[in-house]
C-alpha positions in Angstrom: 178.8 106.4 43.9 175.5 107.1 42.6 175.0 103.1 42.1 176.3 102.2 45.2 174.4 104.7 47.5 171.0 103.4 45.7 171.6 99.8 46.2 172.8 100.2 50.0 169.7 102.4 50.7 167.7 99.8 49.0 169.2 96.9 51.1 168.7 98.8 54.4 165.1 99.5 53.2 164.1 96.0 52.3 166.1 94.4 55.0 164.6 96.9 57.6 161.1 95.9 56.7 161.5 92.5 56.5 163.2 92.1 59.7 161.0 95.0 61.7 157.7 93.0 60.8 159.3 90.0 61.9 160.2 91.3 65.3 156.9 93.3 65.6 155.0 89.6 64.8 157.1 88.4 67.6 156.3 91.3 69.5 152.5 90.4 69.2 152.8 86.9 70.0 155.0 87.3 73.0 153.9 90.7 74.1 157.6 91.9 74.9 158.4 95.4 74.8 162.2 95.3 73.8 161.1 93.2 70.3 158.0 95.7 69.9 160.6 98.9 70.1 163.1 97.2 68.2 160.6 96.0 65.5 159.0 99.8 65.3 162.4 101.2 65.1 163.7 99.1 62.0 160.2 99.4 60.4 159.9 103.1 60.6 163.7 103.6 59.5 162.9 101.3 56.5 159.4 102.0 55.6 159.1 106.1 56.3 162.2 107.6 56.8 164.3 106.3 54.1 161.4 106.1 51.2 159.7 109.4 52.5 163.3 111.3 52.1 163.7 109.8 48.6 160.5 110.7 47.4 161.3 114.8 48.8 164.3 114.5 47.0 162.5 113.7 43.8 159.5 116.4 44.7 162.3 118.9 45.2 164.2 118.4 41.8 160.4 118.3 40.0 159.8 121.9 41.8 156.7 119.8 43.8 156.4 122.0 46.8 153.4 120.5 48.1 154.6 116.9 48.0 157.8 118.0 49.3 156.1 119.1 52.2 154.2 115.9 52.9 157.6 114.0 52.2 159.1 115.7 54.8 156.6 115.5 57.5 156.3 111.8 56.9 160.2 111.5 57.0 160.5 113.2 60.5 157.7 111.4 62.0 159.2 108.2 61.3 162.4 109.5 62.2 161.0 110.7 65.8 159.1 107.3 66.0 162.5 105.3 65.0 164.7 106.8 67.9 162.0 106.5 70.2 162.1 102.7 69.6 165.6 102.9 69.3 166.1 104.4 72.9 163.2 102.4 74.6 164.8 99.0 73.1 168.3 99.8 74.8 166.7 100.6 78.1 164.6 97.6 78.1 167.0 95.0 76.7 170.1 96.0 78.7 169.1 98.4 81.8 165.3 98.2 82.6 165.5 98.3 86.0 168.1 101.4 86.2 166.9 104.6 86.7 169.7 106.9 85.2 169.0 104.1 82.1 165.1 105.3 81.8 166.6 109.0 82.0 168.6 108.9 79.6 166.3 107.0 77.1 163.7 109.9 78.0 166.5 112.5 77.6 167.4 111.3 73.9 163.4 111.2 73.0 163.2 115.0 74.4 166.1 116.0 72.5 164.6 114.7 69.2 161.2 115.6 69.9 162.7 119.2 70.2 165.0 118.7 66.7 161.6 117.1 64.8 159.0 119.7 66.2 161.4 122.5 64.7 162.1 120.8 61.6 158.2 120.5 60.9 157.4 124.1 61.8 160.1 125.1 59.0 158.2 122.8 56.7 154.7 124.4 57.6 156.4 127.7 57.1 157.9 126.6 53.9 161.9 126.6 54.7 163.3 123.9 52.9 166.6 125.3 52.5 169.6 123.2 54.2 171.3 125.7 55.7 168.3 126.9 57.7 167.5 123.4 58.4 170.9 122.7 59.5 170.6 123.1 63.5 167.4 121.0 63.9 169.1 118.3 61.3 172.1 118.6 63.6 170.3 118.2 66.6 168.4 115.1 65.7 171.7 113.5 64.7 172.9 114.3 68.0 170.2 112.5 69.7 170.8 109.5 67.6 174.2 109.9 68.3 173.8 109.4 72.2 171.0 106.5 71.1 173.7 104.6 69.0 176.7 105.0 71.3 174.7 103.7 74.3 173.7 100.8 71.7 177.1 100.2 70.7 178.5 100.3 74.6 175.9 98.0 75.6 176.3 95.5 72.9 180.0 95.3 73.7 179.4 95.0 77.2 177.4 92.3 76.6 179.1 90.6 74.1 182.2 90.4 76.5 180.5 89.2 78.8 178.5 86.3 76.6 181.6 85.4 75.1 183.2 84.5 78.6 180.4 82.1 79.1 180.2 80.6 76.0 183.9 79.4 76.3 182.8 77.5 79.3 179.5 76.2 77.5 177.2 78.8 79.3 175.8 80.9 76.7 174.3 80.3 73.2 176.8 81.2 70.3 173.9 82.9 68.3 172.9 84.8 71.5 176.4 86.1 72.0 177.0 86.8 68.0 173.7 89.1 68.3 175.4 90.9 70.9 178.1 91.6 68.8 176.3 92.3 65.9 173.9 94.9 67.7 177.1 96.8 69.0 178.8 96.9 65.3 175.4 98.0 63.9 175.0 100.8 66.3 178.7 101.9 66.4 178.3 102.1 62.1 175.0 104.4 63.1 177.4 106.5 65.7 180.2 107.1 63.3 177.7 108.3 60.8 175.8 110.6 63.2 179.0 112.4 64.2 180.1 112.8 60.8 176.7 114.3 59.5 176.6 116.5 62.2 179.6 119.3 61.1 178.2 118.7 57.4 174.7 119.7 57.9 175.8 122.3 60.3 178.2 123.7 57.3 174.8 123.7 55.1 175.6 120.2 53.2 172.3 118.6 51.5 171.7 115.1 52.8 169.9 113.8 50.0 172.2 115.3 47.2 175.4 116.1 48.5 178.2 113.9 47.9 180.0 113.5 52.0 176.7 112.9 53.9 175.0 110.5 51.1 178.2 108.5 51.5 178.0 108.3 55.3 174.2 107.6 55.0 175.1 104.6 52.2 177.9 103.1 54.7 176.2 103.2 57.4 172.9 101.6 55.8 174.8 98.6 54.3 176.3 97.5 57.8 173.0 98.1 58.9 171.0 95.7 56.6 173.6 92.8 56.7 174.0 93.4 61.1 170.0 93.4 61.4 169.7 90.4 59.1 172.2 88.3 60.6 171.2 89.1 64.0 167.4 88.7 64.0 166.8 86.4 60.8 169.8 84.8 60.4 169.9 82.2 57.3 170.4 78.7 58.6 174.1 78.3 57.2 175.0 81.1 59.3 173.6 79.6 62.7 175.0 76.3 61.9 178.7 77.9 61.2 178.2 79.7 64.6 177.3 76.4 66.3 180.2 74.7 64.8 182.5 77.2 65.3 181.2 77.4 69.3 181.6 73.5 69.0 185.4 73.6 67.9 186.4 76.3 70.4 
């Protein structure tokens, strides 16, 4: 199990950094908010949250309390930034003119801000026990579950509509597939967070206990594959999509 978890998380980190930087570069050139938001999400997930969580687990095993606190703060700041990017991306990419979408976006951010603020306050107070931090982590998972669930629904709706247009030759096969991949990756994140909520409320440790680590690992693997194929697809994959669309 240990090897599987490490492979999944490593792929997640490498893919997230690569695709995140790629999207941020596109956003810098195009000045578009959706690319900037999604690039921020992927980069912060992969370059801040996960590495800092791993370093925090090592620091705890070594009894390095000072480093544990620093790693925890970096991990939770990265988690908050990633949630902000995720919510803003879904709003701007799918419902940029809808007031309810803007309200949902900022509601997710507000919930996450409360959760992360409490977790960082606990770190400052020296509280590192998983049971004591369970409610804050569960609240954070709840904010992510809302954001991922929203993304999964929007991805599915957009994919269904684009698929109909694609069959008529009115939609690009790569864009249609991108909607599908985003919906699948978001659904994976939703399932993982819904599984994590009861686990952390029961006192499970995200960095040591088997159940939460496996939930995170499967979600990380699914996200890595979907992100890569959606936003940095190899030529062979795009050719296959075009070939399949031409035969349909």
